[in-house]
C-alpha positions in Angstrom: 146.0 -0.4 113.1 146.2 2.3 116.0 143.6 5.0 115.8 145.2 8.5 115.9 143.2 10.6 113.6 139.6 11.0 112.7 137.7 13.1 110.4 133.9 13.8 110.8 132.0 14.8 107.8 130.1 17.2 109.7 130.6 20.7 111.2 132.5 21.0 114.4 130.2 20.8 117.4 129.4 24.6 118.8 129.0 23.2 122.4 131.7 22.8 124.9 130.7 19.6 126.2 130.3 17.7 122.8 131.2 14.0 123.2 133.7 14.3 120.3 135.7 16.5 122.7 135.4 14.0 125.5 136.5 11.5 122.9 139.5 13.4 122.1 140.8 13.9 125.6 140.2 10.5 126.9 141.9 8.4 123.8 144.5 11.2 123.0 143.1 11.2 119.3 142.9 14.2 116.8 139.4 14.7 115.4 138.9 17.2 112.7 135.4 18.4 111.3 134.7 19.0 108.0 131.1 19.2 106.2 131.0 16.8 103.0 127.9 18.3 101.9 126.0 21.8 102.6 122.9 23.2 102.3 122.0 26.0 99.7 118.7 28.0 99.6 116.6 27.6 96.3 115.8 31.2 94.9 112.0 32.3 95.2 111.9 32.6 91.3 112.8 28.7 91.2 110.0 28.1 94.2 107.5 30.1 91.9 108.5 27.9 88.7 107.2 25.0 90.9 103.7 26.6 90.9 103.7 27.6 94.6 101.8 30.7 95.9 102.1 30.8 99.7 98.8 32.4 100.0 97.5 29.1 98.9 98.4 27.4 102.0 96.7 27.4 105.6 99.3 25.0 107.5 103.0 24.4 107.2 104.7 20.9 107.9 108.2 21.8 109.3 110.8 18.7 109.4 114.0 20.3 110.3 115.6 23.7 111.3 116.7 24.1 107.7 113.1 23.9 106.6 112.1 26.5 109.1 115.0 29.1 108.0 114.3 28.7 104.2 110.6 28.7 104.6 111.1 32.3 106.1 113.7 33.4 103.8 111.2 32.5 100.7 108.5 34.2 102.4 110.6 37.2 102.8 112.0 37.0 99.3 108.2 36.7 97.8 107.2 39.5 100.1 104.5 37.4 101.7 103.3 38.4 104.9 103.2 35.5 107.2 99.6 35.4 108.8 99.0 35.0 112.3 96.6 32.2 112.0 98.9 30.1 109.9 99.3 26.7 111.8 102.6 25.3 112.1 103.1 21.2 112.2 106.7 20.7 113.7 108.4 17.2 113.4 109.9 17.6 116.9 110.4 19.7 120.0 113.7 21.0 118.5 112.3 22.2 115.4 109.3 24.0 117.4 111.8 25.6 119.8 114.0 26.9 116.5 110.6 28.2 115.2 110.8 31.0 117.9 113.5 32.5 116.0 110.8 33.7 113.6 107.4 33.9 115.3 106.2 34.9 118.7 105.3 31.5 120.1 102.2 32.2 122.3 100.2 34.2 119.5 100.7 31.1 116.9 99.3 27.8 116.4 102.2 25.5 116.8 101.6 21.5 117.1 104.7 19.1 118.0 105.6 15.7 117.1 107.7 13.5 119.2 110.7 12.8 117.0 109.8 10.7 113.6 107.6 12.2 111.1 105.1 9.6 111.3 104.4 10.9 115.0 102.8 14.1 113.6 100.0 11.9 112.0 97.6 12.4 114.6 97.8 15.8 114.8 97.6 16.4 110.8 94.7 14.1 110.8 92.8 16.1 113.3 93.3 19.1 110.9 92.7 17.5 107.4 90.6 20.0 106.3 93.8 22.3 105.9 95.9 23.1 102.9 99.5 21.8 103.8 102.6 23.0 102.4 106.1 20.9 103.1 109.0 23.1 102.4 111.7 20.4 101.9 114.9 19.6 100.3 115.7 18.0 97.1 116.3 14.7 99.2 113.2 13.9 101.2 112.8 11.1 103.3 110.6 8.5 101.3 108.5 7.7 104.3 107.3 11.5 104.5 105.1 11.6 101.2 103.9 8.3 102.1 102.8 9.3 105.7 101.1 12.3 104.1 99.3 10.2 101.2 98.2 7.7 103.7 96.4 10.4 105.8 94.7 11.4 102.7 95.2 15.3 103.2 95.7 18.1 100.9 99.5 18.6 100.9 101.8 20.0 98.4 105.9 19.4 98.6 107.9 22.3 97.2 111.8 22.3 97.2 113.0 25.1 99.4 116.8 24.1 99.6 119.0 21.6 98.2 122.0 19.2 99.5 125.0 20.0 97.9 128.4 18.4 97.7 131.2 20.5 99.0 134.7 21.0 97.5 137.3 18.9 99.4 140.1 19.4 97.0 142.4 20.5 99.9 142.1 17.3 101.5 143.7 15.4 98.6 146.9 14.6 100.2 145.6 14.3 103.9 145.2 11.2 105.7 143.0 10.0 108.5 142.6 6.7 110.2 138.8 6.9 110.5 136.2 8.6 108.1 133.0 9.2 109.7 129.7 9.5 107.5 126.0 10.4 108.5 124.2 10.1 105.3 124.4 8.7 101.6 125.4 12.0 99.9 128.3 12.3 102.3 129.4 9.0 100.4 128.9 10.4 97.4 130.6 13.5 97.9 133.9 11.7 98.8 133.9 10.0 95.4 132.7 13.0 93.5 135.8 14.7 94.9 138.3 11.8 94.8 137.1 9.3 92.1 140.1 7.3 92.5 139.5 7.0 96.2 141.2 3.6 97.7 140.0 2.7 101.3 143.2 0.5 102.1 143.7 0.9 105.9 141.2 3.8 106.5 138.2 2.6 108.8 134.7 3.7 107.5 132.1 4.7 110.3 128.7 5.1 109.3 125.3 6.4 110.7 122.3 4.6 109.5 121.5 1.9 107.3 121.0 4.2 103.9 124.4 5.6 104.7 125.8 1.9 105.2 124.4 0.8 101.9 125.7 3.6 100.0 129.1 2.9 101.5 129.0 -0.9 100.5 127.6 0.1 96.9 130.8 2.1 96.5 132.9 -0.8 97.4 133.8 0.5 101.0 134.5 -1.9 103.9 132.3 -0.5 106.7 134.2 -0.8 109.8 132.1 1.0 112.7 128.4 1.0 112.5 126.0 3.2 114.3 123.2 3.3 115.6 123.3 -0.1 117.4 122.0 -1.3 120.8 125.4 -1.0 122.2 126.3 2.2 120.5 123.2 4.6 119.8 125.4 7.4 118.7 128.4 7.8 116.4 130.7 9.0 119.3 129.8 5.9 121.2 130.7 3.7 118.2 133.7 5.4 117.8 134.6 5.1 121.4 133.9 1.3 121.6 136.2 0.7 118.4 138.9 2.9 119.6 138.9 1.3 123.1 139.2 -1.9 121.8 141.8 -1.3 118.8 144.1 1.0 120.7 144.2 -1.6 123.7 145.1 -4.3 121.5 148.1 -2.7 120.0 
């Protein structure tokens, strides 16, 4: 079946030159954006109940922009004055750049990884005498605790925000040719909102092996997979599939 409509389970891109918009123009397909999950902050009293005292830590490990936002939110709610000598270990340049929203860059000790969490290891190991706080979500990648434990550093994980399934009830009678998912929680949200969902002719696109695994465990047929050597991004995987399917029809 020809592809005419796609639902991407993420917020609409804010940049004008998004590959999704190029995909729409090139193949004359309609793409809607709707987050299947969203982030909610954990109240500071619940952070305290995890026995977290921000004064106890000398370094913060930040894995995402959400971690940055919610660390400073909790700090403000706790009336914790962030010291100038606090060290920040950022998983990527994007996270470090985002940190400038809250701190004056040149006055702070900021250490930046390449992309994956393991890239931070040499930097964390160099400062292994520090007391590290990892403000994280309730769905932390398993490799992060493993990496920190292997480094044998003094670190504490605290849940500062949670991944919550969105209410999608208004989509009950809406049909799309392709549904695109980026996390296992997105798949779970689909079935929480629509327990009787039947795939039929709907094509499922997934990003990442954990998302693929969740889809298969829910009995879905995965038609489009990213990343791959030929399609390292979701938009490239969609483009490749649409070009073939729409051409053949």
